[in-house]
N, C-alpha and C positions, 0 to 999 in steps of 0.2 A: 608700641608696635604690635603687641599680640592682637590678632584678629579674632575677637570673640564673636563677631557678627558677620561671618563670611557670607557672601551672597549664596542663595539657595542653589544656584547652578554650579557652585564650586564645592559645596559640602559633599563629603564622601565621594569625590569625583576625581581622585588622583589617577589619571589615565595616561597612557602612551599615545603617540600619534595614531589616530583612528584608521589610517590607511592600511588596507590589508595587502600583504605581499602576494606575488604571483605563486601559483602552485609550485611546490618544490619538495625535495627530500632533504632531511637533516641527517647527516652522517656524523656520529660522534665516535672518534677514535679515543681509546682509553675509557670505554663506556662503563667499566666496572671499577674505575678509579675513584678517588675521593672527590675530585672536582665535579665529576659527572654526578655523583651521588648527592653531594651537598648543594650544588648550584645549578648545573645545567638541566638535569631532568626536572627539578622543581620549577625552574623558570619556564621551561617549555610547557609544563602543565598549567602554569599560571597564565601564559599567553593563550593557551587553548581555552581556559575558563573565561578570559576577557574577550574572546572572539577576535584575537589579533593574530592568529595563525592563518595561513591560506585556507581556503575552503577545501582544497585537496592537497594533502601533504602526507608524508610518512617520516618516521624516525627509525634509523638503523644504527644500532650500537655495535661497534667493532672493538675487539680486544684480543689479547693473546690467549686467554683461556678458551678452551673448546669444550664441546659436549653439552649434554642436556642440563647438567648442573649449572654451567655458566649462563645458559639461556634462561633457566628458571630464576637464577639470582637477579638477572637484568629485569625480567618481567616483574619480580617482586618489588624492585626499586621503582619501576614505572608505576605500579599500582600504589605504592606508598606516596609518590609525588602527586598522583592524581587525587587521592583522598585528601592530602594536605591542602590542595588547591580548592577544595570544596566542591569537587565534581560529584553530581548525583550518580546513582548506580548505573543508569543508562549511559550517561556521558562518560563515566569512568570506564565502562566496558568498551565504548567506542574509541576512547583515547588509547587504551591498552592494545586494542586490535591494530592500531596504526604503527605500533612499535614492535621491532623484532631485533634479534641479536645474531651476530656471526663472529666466529673466532678464527684465529690463525696467526702465523708468524709474519709480522709486519715488514721484515727485511727480505722476504722471499717473493720473487716475481709471480709465482702461482697465486699468492694471496690477492694480488691486484687483478689478475685475470678472472678469478672467481668472483671478486667484488664487482667487476664490470658486468658480469652475467647477472649477478643478483640485483644490481641497480637497474638494469634493463627490465627485469621482471617487475620490480617494484614501481618503476616509472609507468609501465603499462597498466599495472593493476590500479594505481592511484591517480593516473592521468596527471603526473607531475611535470610533464613537458621536458624532461631531460635536464632540469635545473637542480643543482645540488649545492648545499652548504656543508663543507667539510670542517668540522671543529676538531682541532688537534689538541686534545686534553692529554698530552703526552710529555715525557721528559724532553727537554730542548734538543738533546742529541739526535732525536728521531725526526724532528720537523722536516729537515731537507730530504731525508730518506723517504718519508711518506709522500711528500709532494712529487719527488722524482718517480716514485712508484705509480702514483695516480697519473702523471703525465705520460708514462710509458705505455699505458693502455688506453689513452685518449680521454680520460675522465676529467681533464682540466680544459678541454677544448670548448670554445664558444663560437657561435655563429655571428655574422657581421651585424645583423639587426638587433643583437642583444637579447633576443627572445630566449635563447638557450644559454644560460649562464652557469658558471661554476666558480664558487668563491671559497677561499680557505681562511679560517680563523686560526691565528697563531698566538699562543700564550707567551707572556714574558717568562724568562729574560730572552731578549733577542740577541744572543751571543753572550760571551763572557767579558769581552773588551772590544775595543774599536776594530782590531784586525778580524776577530771571529765574527763580529756583527757584519762586517763587510763581506766576509766569505759566505755567511748564511744568505745575505741579500743576493750575492752573485748566483748561488745555486737556486734560490727561489725564482729569480728573474730569468733563469734559463728555461723555466717551465711556465711561469705565470707573468702576467702584466700587473703593474702596480694597482690597478683598479680591482684586481681579483684578490689582493692580499689585505686582510683585516688583522692588523697587529693590535691585540686587545690589551688594554690596561683598565681593569674593572673600575678603578677610581674615577675614570672619566665618565662612567655611566651613573655615578651617584648623583642624586637630585641636587644636593647642595654644591657639589663641584660644578655641575652644569650651570647652577644659578650664579656663580661668580661673574660670568660674562653678562648674563641678563641684568644682574644687580648693578654692575658698573655702567653698562652702555645704554640701558633703558631709563636710567634716572639721572637727570641733569644735576641733581643735588650733589652727587658724589664725584662724578668724573672730573670737574674742575679742580678738585682737591687731591686727585690721584696722581701725585707727582712729587718731585724732590723739594718743591717749595713748601709743601704742607705735610708730607709724610716723614716721620722721624726714622722709623724702621719697621720691618715686617718680620713676624715670627711664624714659622710653619712647623707644626708638631704632628707626628704620627706615632702614637704610643700604644704598645700592646702589653697586656698582662701575661699572655701565654709565653711559654718557652718554645723550644724547637719541636716539641711533641714528637710526631712520627716522621718529621722531615729532616732528621739529622744528616742523613746521607746527602741530601740536596744542599742543606744549609752549610755544611762543612766546606763545600766547593764554592758557595756563593757568598755568604756573609751579608751583613746589613747594607753595605754600599751597593752591591749588585741587586739584592732582593727588593729593597724598598726605595733607596735614595735615588738611584739612577733613573728610575721610572716614575713612581707615584709622586715623590717629592718634587722632582724637577717639572713634572707636568703641572702640578698645582702652582708652582712658582711662575711658570709661563702664563697660566691663565690670569694670575693676579697682575702680571707686569705687561702683558701684550697690549699693542695698539688696537684700536677698533678697526676691523676690516671694513672695506667699503660696502660690501654686501654680506649677508649671513649665508655664505656658501662654503661647502666643505674645504676646498683648496685655498680660498682666500683666508678663511679662519685659521687653517693650519699654517699658512704662510707666516702669519703674525706670531704664532707660537714659536716657530723655528727662528725667526728674527731675534726673539728674546734669548733663546738658548745660545745662539751664536754671539750674542752680546755679553754673555757672562765672562767676567774676567778670568783668564786661565789660572788654575791653581798651580803653585810652583812645584817643581819636581824635587827641589832641595828639601830634605827631611826637616831641617830646623825651621825654615820658612813655612813649610807646610804645617808643622805642629802649632803654629800661631793662628792658623785659619781653620783647622779641622781637628776634631777629637774623635778617637775611636776607643771603644771599651768593650768589656765582656762581663756578663753578669756572674756574680758569685752566689753562694747560698743566701737565702733570706726568707721572707714571709710574704705571701700573697693572700689577701683576704683572710688573714689570721692563720694560714696553713704554711708549714715549713716546706720550702721547695729547694731542690738541689741547685748548685751552680752549673754553668754551661758545661764545664769539663767533666761533671759527674753525670751528665745526661747519657742515656743509652745511645751508642753509635757515634759518640764524639771522642776524638783523640784526647788522651790525658794531657798532652802538651799543646793543645790546639791554640793557634793564633787567630782564629776566626773571630771577627768583631760582631757583637750582637747589638751595638749601639754606635751611632755616628751623629755628631753635631758639627755644623760647619757655618762659617760666615762667608757669604757670597756677595759679590758686587756686580752690578749690571752697568756696563759702560755705554750708556746712551743718554740723550738729552733729558728724557723723562725721569730717569732714576739715578743720575749721577750723584754719588756720595751717599746714597741710601743703602744701608746694609740689610741683607736678607739673612736671617738666622734660621737654619733648618736643623731639626733633630728628630731622630727616630730610634726606637729601641724595643727590645723584647724584655719581658719581666719588669716592666715599669709599674709605677704605683696605680695607674688607672688606664683603661682602654679609652683612648681619645684621639681624634684627628681633627685638627682645627687650624685656621689661618687667622692670625691676629695682626691687624694693621694699626700701628700707633701713630697718631697725628701729633705734630709738634705742639708744645704748649703755647699759650698766648705770649706774644713777645714782651708785653708789660702788663702786669695785673694790678689793678687798683685794690684788689682784695688781698694783697700780700699779707697784711696783718692778721687776716682770718685763717691763713693757711699754715698748718703745722708741718706739712711735708713738702712744701713747695708747690708750684703750679703742676696740676695733674695733666696727663695726656688723655685726650679723647681716644677711645679704643673701639674699633670695629672688629667684631669676632664672628667669623663664619665657621660654625660647627658642622663638620662633615659627618661625624659619627661619635657616639651612638645616639645622641639626641639632636637630630638635624635641626638647625635653626640659625638665626642671625641676631646679634645683639650689638647695641651701641651704648657705650658708657659716656655720659656727659656730666658736667658739674652743675649742681643746683643747690638752693638753700635748704638746709635741714629744717623741719618743723620746730617751732619754738620761738621764744622771745629774743633770742640772740641772733645776730647776723653770722650764721655758721654755714660754711660750704661743705658739701659732701658729694660723693659720686652717686649718680642715679643711672640705673640700667634699663634701657628700652629694649624689649625682647620680642622676637617672633619665632615660633616653632611650627614645623610642618604639621604635626599631628593636631594641634588645637586649631590651626588656621584652616586646614583642608579636610581634616577628619581622616582617620585610618592611617595605615602605614604607607610610606612612599614605596613605589615599586622597587624590587630588587634590581641592582645595577645590571645584572646579566639579562634580565627581561628586556630592558631598553636596548642593550647592545645586540642581543640576538635578533630582535625585531629590526634594528637598523641594518644588520647584515643581510637579512632577507630582502630588505628594500634597496640594498646597494648604497646606503648612505654612509660615507666614510668620515663624517665630521668628527665623531667621537673616537676615532681610531688613530693610531700613530703612524705617520708617514716615514718613509725610509730616511729622508734628510733629517727628520726629527730624531730618530734613533742615532744617526751619525753624530749629530751635534751633542747629544747628551753623553754618549760614550767618549767623545773628544774631551769633555770636561773631566771625567773621572778616571780615564785609563792611566794617566801618568801618576795619579794618586795610588791606584792599585799596584803599579809597578814599583813605586817608591816604598810602599808597605812590604812588598815581596822582598825587595833588596834589604830593607831594614830588618825583617824577620831573620833573614839569612845571616846577618852580622850582629844580631842582638841590639841594633840601634833603634829599631822602630818602637815607638811608645804604644803600648796596649794597656790602658787603664782598666780598672775593675770598679764595679759598683754592686751593692747588695740588691738582690731581687726584692722588688717592692718599693724601691726608691725611685727618684726621678733621674737617675743617671749619675755619672761621676762628677766630682767637684771641679775637675778641669773644664767641664762644659760650662759651669757657672762662670769661671774665669774668662771664658771666651767673650761673654757679654760684659763682664765687669770691667774689662779693659776699655770698653766704650761707655762706662758709667751707666750700664743698663742691666736688667735682670730678666730671667725667663719668666714668662707668664705660665702659671701652673693651672692646667684645665681641670680643676677639681669640681665635683658636682655641687659643692656648697656655693661656688661662685656662680652657679647657674640657677640657683633657687629663685 
């Protein structure tokens, strides 16, 4: 499967859609924060370098810090992003000149009146046409407040012909549970229409995640096998080696189920399990994802029944890459008796014709053995093998693995004869990876998603009914855990940092005579 002889027109040609957006202004709230520094400014600079920003645009960073020091700090980060994008001296200077900073208190009406005046000036200077993309790289508690502030001074208004648009990008989590998600949606919809809201899940912008649908529906080879007749089970893993780092204040309120499971994990499950839309259009595409999430079998509220389907745990002290690391409760900013889970594994069932009886095993955690995100589809073994005498471990399952990160690619494991004079069967791995096939690095997910926002394409963004369906699945789990913690009934297992999680997660699959696939690099050699 490795494409060693890619056509010349594909070599070193990993590009986004070549369509250039209309002139606009990009307004980044939380401009001095970590997300802006690590992802947003570098992605905007890369889009500039690729010629995929509008011919006329500006970037305005907004934050709570005020004064010349804050503005200088922002400009330094803009320059750093421009140089990292490979811009020459002239282009780097031109990019920096398009970027400016403003500070103030986001909860005060005067902030938005001043912002409106500033945007009017920037619109005129850069001929941006009154079109704005507002990126809320802010704590979730501020999302509705900022949108209401923008609406109060007319900064979210659009004209009927769509030439003057205003769009808002909202980072996850979209609420803390079903009730708060619906309340957030109510407040947003009081100001915005659905087509103006871009709920971003950066996993949906990753090349390999996008390729799940392409791989399934563009190749007749796999789609006839993609059902309960041929698939034994599916495993989805999102593993991190990092701990909570500087995010303890957020993570203590969120935990793994809210932070990763309710969004990234369920979005990947939906892409694996969805039906083909009639046309490749944003709402048709998202309709099919929502149908999957609504077909997930509800998780029980009863703690004993729930414990048989979902495992939660918290990392203890251990070693990562040979270095000793503390347990979660020893991390700065974490309560000494914290009940926050850093690991979740679950067995989910989809009650529809395609997937009836096929278990989906999901796991995600911090401080695990290796950073890896992948989807593994296990096909049923052959019903009867004439090679049984040659097999020492029984009939093997063909396995299709889609690696999302860090080494993006797709592999298929098949059975074949080993070299030699004996009739001996062994597993053979057919592999494709993006770097060798296309050359260079795949675009950063935020590049694709920012570009789509400016084009108004919502296909890779989460719709309100999607959010509602995913919270409907996990809210009773959160409530059960809260009740359990209050009466010491809730099970919170532990696992050493640097391992693959608690043993109870292994039992989750062992009950079905299965085991976790471990995404070690040796398996990818």
